[in-house]
C-alpha positions as CSV (number, residue, x, y, z in Angstrom):
1,M,162.4,-17.3,46.2
2,A,159.9,-19.2,48.3
3,L,160.1,-18.6,52.0
4,T,160.4,-21.6,54.4
5,D,157.7,-22.5,56.9
6,Q,160.1,-21.3,59.6
7,A,160.6,-18.0,57.9
8,F,156.8,-17.5,57.5
9,I,156.3,-18.0,61.2
10,Q,159.3,-15.9,62.3
11,Y,158.4,-12.9,60.0
12,S,154.7,-13.4,60.0
13,R,153.9,-9.9,61.4
14,Q,155.9,-8.3,58.7
15,I,154.5,-10.5,55.9
16,L,151.0,-9.5,57.0
17,L,151.7,-5.9,56.0
18,A,150.4,-5.2,52.5
19,D,153.5,-3.3,51.6
20,V,155.8,-6.2,52.6
21,G,154.2,-9.6,52.0
22,E,156.3,-12.6,50.9
23,H,157.9,-10.5,48.1
24,G,159.1,-7.8,50.5
25,Q,160.5,-10.3,52.9
26,N,162.5,-11.8,50.0
27,I,163.8,-8.3,49.3
28,F,165.0,-8.0,52.9
29,S,166.7,-11.4,52.7
30,Q,168.5,-10.5,49.5
31,S,169.6,-7.0,50.7
32,H,173.1,-6.0,51.8
33,V,173.3,-3.0,54.2
34,L,176.6,-1.3,55.0
35,I,176.7,0.4,58.5
36,I,179.5,2.8,59.4
37,G,179.8,3.1,63.1
38,V,178.6,0.6,65.7
39,G,177.9,3.0,68.6
40,G,174.5,3.9,70.0
41,L,172.9,4.4,66.5
42,G,174.7,1.5,64.8
43,N,173.9,-0.9,67.7
44,L,170.2,-0.6,67.5
45,A,169.9,0.0,63.7
46,A,171.9,-3.2,63.0
47,Q,169.8,-5.2,65.4
48,Y,166.5,-4.0,63.9
49,L,167.7,-4.8,60.4
50,A,169.0,-8.2,61.3
51,A,165.8,-9.0,63.2
52,A,163.8,-8.0,60.2
53,G,165.6,-10.6,58.1
54,V,168.1,-8.4,56.1
55,G,170.3,-11.0,54.6
56,Q,173.7,-9.4,54.9
57,I,175.0,-6.5,57.0
58,T,178.5,-5.2,57.1
59,L,179.6,-3.3,60.2
60,V,182.6,-1.0,60.1
61,D,184.1,0.4,63.3
62,G,187.7,0.6,64.7
63,D,186.6,1.6,68.2
64,T,186.7,-0.5,71.4
65,I,183.9,-0.9,74.0
66,E,184.2,1.4,77.0
67,R,182.2,1.5,80.2
68,S,180.6,4.9,79.2
69,N,179.1,3.2,76.1
70,L,176.9,0.8,78.0
71,P,173.9,3.1,78.7
72,R,173.4,3.6,74.9
73,Q,175.0,0.6,73.1
74,L,172.7,-2.1,74.4
75,L,174.3,-5.1,72.5
76,F,177.4,-4.7,74.8
77,S,178.0,-5.7,78.4
78,V,180.7,-5.3,81.0
79,E,182.3,-8.6,79.8
80,D,182.9,-6.9,76.4
81,L,184.9,-4.0,77.6
82,G,188.1,-3.5,75.6
83,S,186.9,-5.5,72.6
84,N,186.2,-4.2,69.1
85,K,182.6,-2.9,68.7
86,A,182.1,-4.3,65.1
87,Q,183.4,-7.7,66.0
88,V,181.3,-8.1,69.2
89,A,178.2,-6.8,67.6
90,A,178.6,-9.1,64.6
91,E,179.0,-12.2,66.9
92,K,176.0,-11.4,69.0
93,L,173.8,-10.5,66.1
94,M,174.6,-13.7,64.2
95,Q,173.9,-15.7,67.3
96,A,170.5,-14.1,67.8
97,Y,169.5,-13.8,64.1
98,P,171.1,-16.7,62.1
99,D,169.2,-15.7,58.9
100,S,171.5,-12.6,58.7
101,H,175.2,-12.9,57.7
102,I,177.1,-10.1,59.6
103,N,180.5,-9.0,58.4
104,S,182.7,-7.0,60.7
105,L,185.5,-4.7,59.5
106,Q,187.5,-3.7,62.6
107,H,188.8,-0.4,61.6
108,Y,187.6,3.2,61.1
109,L,186.5,4.3,57.6
110,T,189.1,6.4,55.9
111,L,189.8,7.7,52.4
112,D,192.6,5.2,52.1
113,N,190.6,2.1,53.0
114,A,187.4,3.1,51.3
115,P,188.3,1.1,48.1
116,E,188.6,-2.0,50.2
117,I,184.9,-1.6,51.3
118,F,183.5,-0.1,48.1
119,N,185.0,-2.5,45.7
120,A,183.5,-3.8,42.5
121,R,182.4,-7.1,44.1
122,Q,180.3,-5.3,46.8
123,Q,176.8,-4.2,45.8
124,F,175.3,-2.4,48.8
125,S,171.5,-1.9,48.9
126,L,171.9,0.9,51.5
127,L,174.6,2.8,53.3
128,L,173.8,3.8,56.9
129,D,175.8,6.6,58.5
130,C,175.9,5.9,62.2
131,S,179.2,7.7,62.9
132,D,179.8,10.2,65.6
133,N,182.1,12.8,64.1
134,F,181.8,15.5,61.4
135,S,184.7,14.5,59.2
136,T,183.5,10.9,58.9
137,R,180.0,12.0,58.0
138,Q,181.5,14.1,55.2
139,L,183.5,11.2,53.9
140,I,180.4,8.8,54.0
141,N,178.4,11.4,52.1
142,Q,181.1,11.7,49.5
143,L,181.4,7.9,49.0
144,A,177.6,7.6,48.8
145,I,177.5,10.1,46.0
146,E,180.5,8.6,44.2
147,H,179.2,5.0,44.3
148,Q,175.5,5.9,43.8
149,V,174.3,4.1,46.9
150,T,171.3,5.4,48.9
151,L,172.5,7.0,52.1
152,V,170.5,7.1,55.3
153,S,172.1,9.3,57.9
154,A,171.1,9.9,61.6
155,S,172.6,11.7,64.5
156,A,171.7,12.6,68.1
157,A,173.3,14.8,70.7
158,N,171.7,16.3,73.8
159,F,168.0,16.4,73.1
160,Q,168.4,17.1,69.4
161,G,168.4,14.5,66.6
162,Q,168.2,14.5,62.8
163,L,167.6,12.0,60.0
164,L,168.0,12.4,56.3
165,S,168.3,10.3,53.2
166,V,170.1,11.0,49.9
167,N,170.0,9.5,46.5
168,Q,170.5,12.1,43.8
169,Q,170.1,9.6,40.9
170,L,166.5,9.2,42.0
171,R,166.0,12.7,43.5
172,P,168.3,15.0,41.5
173,D,166.4,18.0,42.7
174,T,167.6,17.5,46.3
175,G,170.8,18.2,48.2
176,C,173.3,16.0,50.1
177,Y,174.9,16.2,53.6
178,H,177.6,18.6,52.3
179,C,174.9,20.9,50.9
180,L,173.4,21.1,54.4
181,Y,176.7,21.2,56.3
182,P,179.7,22.3,54.2
183,S,183.0,20.8,55.2
184,D,184.4,24.1,56.3
185,M,181.6,24.6,58.7
186,G,182.4,24.3,62.4
187,V,180.4,21.6,64.2
188,S,181.4,21.0,67.8
189,Q,178.4,19.3,69.4
190,S,178.6,15.6,70.0
191,C,177.5,13.2,72.7
192,Q,181.0,13.5,74.3
193,T,180.7,17.3,74.6
194,V,177.0,17.9,75.4
195,G,175.7,14.5,76.6
196,V,172.7,12.4,75.5
197,L,170.2,10.0,77.0
198,G,170.1,6.4,75.7
199,P,166.5,6.5,74.6
200,M,167.2,9.7,72.6
201,V,169.8,7.8,70.5
202,G,167.5,4.8,70.4
203,T,164.7,6.9,68.9
204,L,166.8,8.1,66.0
205,A,168.3,4.6,65.5
206,S,164.8,3.1,65.3
207,M,163.7,5.7,62.8
208,Q,166.8,5.2,60.8
209,A,166.1,1.4,60.7
210,L,162.4,2.1,59.8
211,M,163.4,4.4,57.0
212,S,165.9,1.9,55.7
213,L,163.3,-0.9,55.6
214,N,160.9,1.4,53.8
215,L,163.5,2.3,51.3
216,L,164.5,-1.3,50.6
217,L,160.9,-2.0,49.7
218,S,160.2,1.1,47.7
219,L,163.6,1.2,45.8
220,N,163.2,-2.4,44.7
221,A,159.5,-1.9,43.8
222,K,160.4,1.0,41.5
223,A,163.3,-0.9,40.0
224,D,160.9,-3.8,39.2
225,Q,158.5,-1.3,37.6
226,R,161.2,0.2,35.5
227,Q,162.2,-3.2,34.2
228,V,158.6,-3.9,33.2
229,S,157.6,-0.5,31.8
230,G,161.0,0.9,30.8
231,R,160.1,4.2,32.3
232,Q,162.2,6.3,34.6
233,T,161.3,6.7,38.2
234,Q,159.5,9.9,38.9
235,V,160.6,12.3,41.6
236,D,157.4,11.9,43.6
237,D,157.8,8.1,43.6
238,Q,160.4,8.4,46.4
239,P,159.0,10.8,49.0
240,L,161.5,9.8,51.8
241,L,164.6,10.7,49.7
242,G,165.9,14.2,50.0
243,Q,164.1,15.0,53.2
244,L,165.5,16.2,56.5
245,Y,163.7,15.3,59.7
246,R,164.6,17.0,63.0
247,F,163.5,15.7,66.4
248,D,163.4,17.7,69.6
249,G,163.5,15.1,72.4
250,A,162.7,17.6,75.1
251,K,159.5,18.9,73.4
252,F,158.7,15.7,71.5
253,T,158.3,17.5,68.2
254,W,159.3,16.6,64.6
255,R,160.1,19.0,61.8
256,Q,160.5,18.1,58.2
257,A,162.1,20.1,55.3
258,K,163.4,19.3,51.8
259,L,167.1,19.1,51.4
260,T,168.0,22.0,49.1
261,R,170.7,21.3,46.6
262,D,173.6,23.8,46.6
263,P,174.6,24.5,43.0
264,D,178.2,25.2,44.2
265,C,178.4,22.1,46.4
266,L,181.9,20.6,46.1
267,V,180.6,17.0,46.4
268,C,177.3,16.6,44.5
269,S,177.6,19.5,42.0
270,A,181.1,18.8,40.9
């Protein structure tokens, strides 16, 4: 699909990148990203993806905007207090970035309503976990495995953050979120219990959006190669998948490790 003159101007800095170009910009415009949670992470991740020209974004969140959200959730203002996060974010993003179509589902993700979201008509390019509680993260991981959609998960609390990506069809040697944090594990830390600075959340959201754009490019490039050559994607072709990144915001240090697959995992080894 040929880009319009207006699109060339708007996305010119991206198109100049050798790894993007006109073909990559078309990949962005034809992608559909599902974002669960429109808090501090989902706010900025959705904005970066819409600004990059991602063609369709679906936001899922049943929460309403509170005053305590405003230091981290920068799409919202005092005038939005009491309104649904997904709805307000969708309206503001579509106004600012008309090239992106933003859907809003104004309820929390549950096992009961998951079929409504993950139906046969919806083909998601990526699934972003921007939720803020352990049980929802477990459910998102389970759905990503079941529906074979690439998961990019981020979290931040206090001065600690983490980022990971999972696609076991392309990286069968790596683990999933449940391998790292089994569902019977006690996880009590959250922004509500230990606090967090807005830029700390923003750092992880920016990295989550950056990883997502990189994955959109690389996954589509490898799919094109498979169609041409008929070969299977090799493990080393997707270095971002199956990796765990930890960020210490107090010391400004990053650590990276491979997600190890648990052979007894109830989710990905079943």
